[in-house]
C-alpha positions as CSV (number, residue, x, y, z in Angstrom):
1,M,20.4,-42.7,89.2
2,S,18.1,-40.8,91.4
3,A,15.8,-38.1,90.3
4,V,17.8,-35.2,92.0
5,S,21.2,-36.4,90.1
6,A,19.5,-37.1,86.8
7,T,18.3,-33.0,86.7
8,I,21.6,-31.5,87.8
9,A,23.7,-30.4,84.8
10,P,27.0,-30.4,84.5
11,R,29.1,-27.2,85.6
12,T,30.8,-25.3,83.1
13,R,33.5,-23.2,83.9
14,R,32.2,-18.9,82.7
15,R,35.0,-16.9,81.0
16,S,35.7,-14.2,83.6
17,K,35.5,-10.8,83.0
18,S,38.5,-9.0,81.8
19,S,40.0,-6.4,83.3
20,L,42.6,-3.1,83.1
21,A,44.2,-1.6,86.1
22,I,45.3,1.9,85.6
23,V,47.5,2.9,88.7
24,E,48.1,6.7,89.0
25,R,49.9,6.6,92.1
26,A,53.2,6.1,92.5
27,F,55.7,5.4,96.1
28,R,55.7,9.0,97.7
29,G,56.3,7.2,101.4
30,S,55.4,5.0,104.1
31,L,52.8,6.5,105.8
32,E,49.4,6.5,103.1
33,E,48.1,3.7,101.0
34,Q,50.2,2.4,98.4
35,Y,49.6,1.1,94.4
36,G,51.8,-1.5,94.3
37,H,50.0,-4.4,95.7
38,I,47.7,-3.5,92.4
39,V,50.5,-4.6,89.8
40,W,51.0,-7.8,91.9
41,L,47.4,-8.5,91.8
42,S,47.5,-8.1,88.6
43,R,49.9,-11.2,88.3
44,V,47.9,-12.8,90.7
45,M,44.7,-12.6,88.5
46,R,46.3,-13.2,84.9
47,R,48.0,-17.0,86.7
48,M,44.0,-17.7,87.7
49,G,43.0,-17.3,84.2
50,A,41.6,-13.4,83.8
51,N,42.6,-11.5,80.9
52,T,43.9,-8.4,82.6
53,G,46.1,-5.2,81.5
54,L,48.1,-2.6,83.0
55,L,47.9,0.7,82.3
56,L,50.7,3.0,84.6
57,K,50.3,7.0,84.6
58,G,51.0,9.6,87.3
59,D,54.5,9.1,88.3
60,A,53.2,5.5,88.1
61,V,54.8,5.3,84.9
62,M,58.4,4.9,87.0
63,F,57.4,1.6,87.9
64,G,58.5,0.8,83.9
65,R,62.3,2.6,84.2
66,C,64.6,-0.1,83.0
67,R,67.8,-1.0,85.2
68,Q,66.3,0.8,88.2
69,E,68.2,0.1,91.3
70,R,67.9,-2.6,94.2
71,V,66.7,0.1,97.8
72,A,67.4,-1.6,100.7
73,L,66.4,-0.1,104.6
74,S,68.5,0.5,107.5
75,L,66.9,1.0,110.7
76,G,69.4,1.1,113.8
77,D,70.7,-2.6,113.6
78,L,67.8,-3.8,111.2
79,R,68.4,-3.9,107.6
80,I,65.7,-4.9,105.1
81,D,66.7,-6.0,101.9
82,D,63.5,-6.8,100.5
83,I,61.7,-3.7,98.9
84,S,59.6,-3.5,96.1
85,H,61.6,-3.1,93.3
86,Y,59.0,-2.6,90.4
87,E,61.4,-3.5,87.4
88,T,61.5,-7.4,88.8
89,T,57.2,-7.0,89.2
90,L,56.9,-5.9,85.9
91,Q,58.9,-8.0,84.3
92,H,57.0,-10.9,86.4
93,L,53.7,-9.5,85.0
94,L,54.9,-9.2,81.3
95,Q,56.1,-12.8,81.6
96,D,53.3,-14.1,82.5
97,G,51.3,-12.8,79.7
98,V,49.6,-9.8,81.0
99,P,50.5,-6.1,79.0
100,V,51.5,-3.8,80.4
101,Y,50.8,0.0,79.2
102,A,52.2,3.8,79.8
103,W,50.5,7.1,79.3
104,Q,53.1,9.0,76.7
105,A,52.3,12.2,77.8
106,D,53.5,11.5,81.3
107,C,56.8,9.4,80.4
108,E,57.1,13.3,78.2
109,R,56.4,15.5,81.5
110,L,59.1,13.3,83.5
111,Q,61.4,13.1,80.9
112,L,61.5,9.2,80.4
113,M,62.3,7.9,76.6
114,P,61.3,5.0,75.6
115,E,64.6,3.9,75.5
116,N,64.4,3.8,78.8
117,L,61.3,1.8,79.6
118,M,61.1,-1.9,79.6
119,K,61.2,-2.9,75.8
120,Q,57.5,-4.1,76.6
121,I,55.8,-1.7,77.8
122,R,53.1,-0.2,75.3
123,L,53.2,3.5,74.6
124,V,49.8,4.7,75.1
125,Q,49.0,8.3,73.2
126,D,45.7,10.7,73.9
127,D,44.0,9.1,71.1
128,D,45.0,5.8,71.8
129,M,42.7,5.3,75.0
130,P,39.4,4.9,74.1
131,G,40.2,1.7,72.4
132,L,42.2,0.5,75.0
133,I,39.5,0.8,77.5
134,Q,37.1,-0.5,75.4
135,Q,39.3,-4.2,74.9
136,Y,38.2,-4.7,78.9
137,D,35.1,-5.5,80.4
138,C,36.3,-3.8,83.5
139,V,37.9,-0.7,84.0
140,W,40.2,-0.1,88.1
141,Y,41.3,3.4,88.5
142,W,43.8,3.6,91.6
């Protein structure tokens, strides 16, 4: 064994920081940036071993509705059947162990009753927010 290799310590895997993604903007047309990719990114990060969570706020709480219709887009002879379906995307996220939360005040504002949300989505009230944030090292607001 050389002197150089004897001084190199074995690599240890460092725990990644946990993160909470707060998504407030929902799909509002194709000309501005959409935030559905943050839902996808949360799943990718979880699959890479990161502790991550997702909080839906504003109109984005509608992503958590159950029994969403699938939407297709037709432009002349072109038909696109693969438009984002947030219910399926959130189901995959939940199956991968990512907790998903919805801001209760926004659900009430949009008349989205708890029975209309996917069962695994947890409602968050104003008083719950500090405790939720403290569970994570980083918070991203989209």
